[in-house]
Phi, psi and omega in degrees: 000123182250122177239140178222086186063231183279004174250152177204164175231135177236131177272146180207155182251120184267130174228128181232129176258131178237159177282320186276324187239008179077202189282134169243127177240143173211153172261145176205174180234139175253126178267131183232146177229144178264123177199140175063035174078020184202149176271138180233157177269130173281088196287139173204160178294337181297343174294336176280302175222136179312317185299347186279357179295166173063031173082004176296156177237161177260138177211146179245119172267121189284140174242114185237119174295143173305143185290148179289154175278163169244124184248159168276182184303336196250004185084016178274133187294140171239325171230115195221168171272130184229156175281137177226173177234132171264123170272124176229171178230151169246110191311316190288353183255358186279131180253322180228091190290323180300317176295310174310309179301323176292314185294310177295323176303306185296311182293318185266348181074042177231152180290152184295325183289330176288329175298297181311307183309325185291332180246359188300323181257010176282155178291150183305334180255015177277149172263122183244107183296139180254306177195174182247148173234148169296156181303321180300305174302327181289328177289322176306309183259020185301315182294325181288315184296318185280000181262349185269107172304132177108333185274133181231132180260133172229135183284153176201167174256131181224164175293133174229136177258128187279157172062033179071019185089054175287142184062033183308324185283340174281311188290328186077210185203164175249157179206172176289156183286120182286150190302322179290348181258000193294319183301311189292319180289319185289337175289346178262004176108351183288158178272343175103354181243008187277177169270129179227162183296131180254336185208165167060197173307323177306318180283314180302321188265011183307322178290340172276310195287333187275341184072205171229123182292145175241189180190164162240119179271117190231160168252130179245146179284172178299342178271000176091005178277144179284124185267310183204152173257121183277323182196147184216137176223120185289166178277158173261130190301156179285167179234138190267145178255128167266118187270174172275351191291149167255112183303326182291319174300318186288327176294325179292312188295318178287329175292320184298315177295328175061232178266006176286135172287120187162201186207154172227128172237129173243123179238157164272114186288349182263000180220333184091000183288138185273120185267334174195153179208108176245145175221137180229146355298170183224183178214172179253111190287354178297326186300336190275335192287318182273003177107119177248128184276174183300323183294319179296316180297324178292321185296313181293320183284334182264000175307121182303331177293346183050064181295333180283351179277127169278096190295342181288345184222347184245340177267137178247131189222152166295142178277349179058214191289352166307321183295345181296345171296322180288315182302319182295313181304315178300318181294319182291324181282324191221355184260006171080020179242166182232165182298332182267002178303141188247149186222144177261125177242096177272004176106339182220148190222132179242036182291343174264005182114162187291340180277347181240057183289143177234142185253164170270150180305329177263102194300330180278352174087163179266350185070214183278125175221150170268174193298312181301315173303324180292333178282317182300318182265357184057047183296110186295321185298315183299321185274340170296310186305314181293318179295325176287319182294322174300319181303311185291335178279319177184120180299339182271352194295308177294321177296321174303314180299315178311309181297320185286351175261007172092016175269158165091357177215160174297138185275357164088039182293328169093339184262359178191162189296145180231148178274147181277335190076186177216125171247106178288153173201170187310317180294321175298318183288327170293319183286329192265323195239349179064036175232162178280171175258124184258164176306318179304331176300309180296318180295322172295317178298324183305331186248022176072028179243203183072225186275355189289131176226133188226166174255152174300333180290320180296317178295323177293322173299320184287315183290325177306306186298324178295315184288318189285345183111008170110014172266120186266110182256152172282122184303137190239132189247330186260118181277308179201166170240130185293155177299151173234180182291345185239344182238144176280160173302137179251111182259124184256137187245174178298146177237120177276118177282329181161189172246151177299139185282062189214153175277161176304319176299325175293311178300328180288326178292321180295312184301314171312313176292322172299317173300318174298321189297332178259326187261343179271147177303329183271353183297140176304330183252014190297311187299317183297333183239020178296131183079000176289141187279336181265125180290132182240143168241132177186178185227132176279155170217136178233084188280123183295146179224108188298342186259359184195193177293160179292157170282141182253127183239146166211130183221128184197191177204158178206156343307137190302332180266347172207078190303134176234350179209132172240139189227143171233136179234133180226126180237113181299134171052038185269341178108223178296119179300325183294328189257343184244301192285318187303308180300328175290321176307313182300308181308310186295312179296318174298331179287318185301308181290331181285334184279347186281000000 
């Protein structure tokens, strides 16, 4: 501190931490004056940096890396940076406003009034962006656009989703930073007006896909000339995400599902890797890139088909007879039955009393069947009996096995919200409904009905575990994240959730029953797979829905003796699983082996 009467100077060291260029340090002198009994600072911008004297200004040039891509397992682009064209106007150059508004309205799909509003307050020499076109669309309308005085075209790079948004529910979409979130994003180096990942992999992978912003902090003269660079930090390149998806199989799954409401999930049963996941209805994430207004969002969000819902992981349904896999496992392990144990199916069952008869789906009954055959022909009465026996042993036994098979909790995909589903038990019923758990509840649960709800992905993981010998894998969507200049490549491997709680002989009996369902003339899916070259093992399901037609299921794997793919098909209100879901399963599996 240097003092000279009422004047003084204090030396100080400035430390400033910034998001874009890191820490800045500088030495400076502060001028002080003494007046009215106190010292005061003689303020000037030069107290921040000496170079800011004489009207100079501080400016940050932002360095933003291009967004990383999202690929399938073979490096084929699913979400990539693509060329687009921004259509803008310079108001002072417009000669025929009516024609300009009419042509731009038709090409960009905008109302004339909304176009005019964009440039109404602009200076004559300002460039005002009006809307974006894909590169292809700009070429189609090039002659018209370039013939309009006042229209200016500028190239830009935008996010593009291939094939009209293939795997849209998994990739997600991007959107503008909302006003209430700006401070959070700006603290990470964003300017606050960018597009960021809002759902799916785009949201999960934002830290990778966006890279890290850098900057150059400079001092400019009043004339705009760069006087000095105070600090510079380059951007860190973005990192691309490689998914486990096979783009070709994904195309097949989505085309196979067509206009049906439902989901198809295909897994590698030996790793849990997701090869394809389709959900219908779907949406095109490209519509979010150019900006979606509140009216468009409302139409999408209020659509009765719920296109934004990923039915594979967010839709919950009763599994119907597919759940008989779990019931058979519990009965063989703890119910005192064996694969060769026999049951009589006359078509109607009075195990709950004469006043509560229950019927088999086959009205005439299946006659004498052993337990393996009962799974093959999906005999309801056999499984009613098993449900009753398990209830008498312990009402919580079957729900416990359901959870050990991966049902009743989010499976942990990690990239988007998942539904847990519901495995009901006595405690749940008391807590939620205020009612006791009755034998009929266990009987309904045994055939996959009642309060039981599952997601297609949970069923896919379960049937994959049955096929691979008993290992329950966490479904995996991300294969790897590419390296950057600062981070090495990050590879993700299989994650075991556990082992199915069954002995090898129990699993073998279930596998035999599933093979019979497809290969045996009496199997519920025999007709759907007749003549197929690859041996399939699987289970049909026709899940009752009190408000509409039943949900159609088929879950299985192939080849039956050495599974390389596990697939689940769910068609909402589709009807019979053997007639609706099983043929779709066949199409996906046949395509899988043809693509290899």
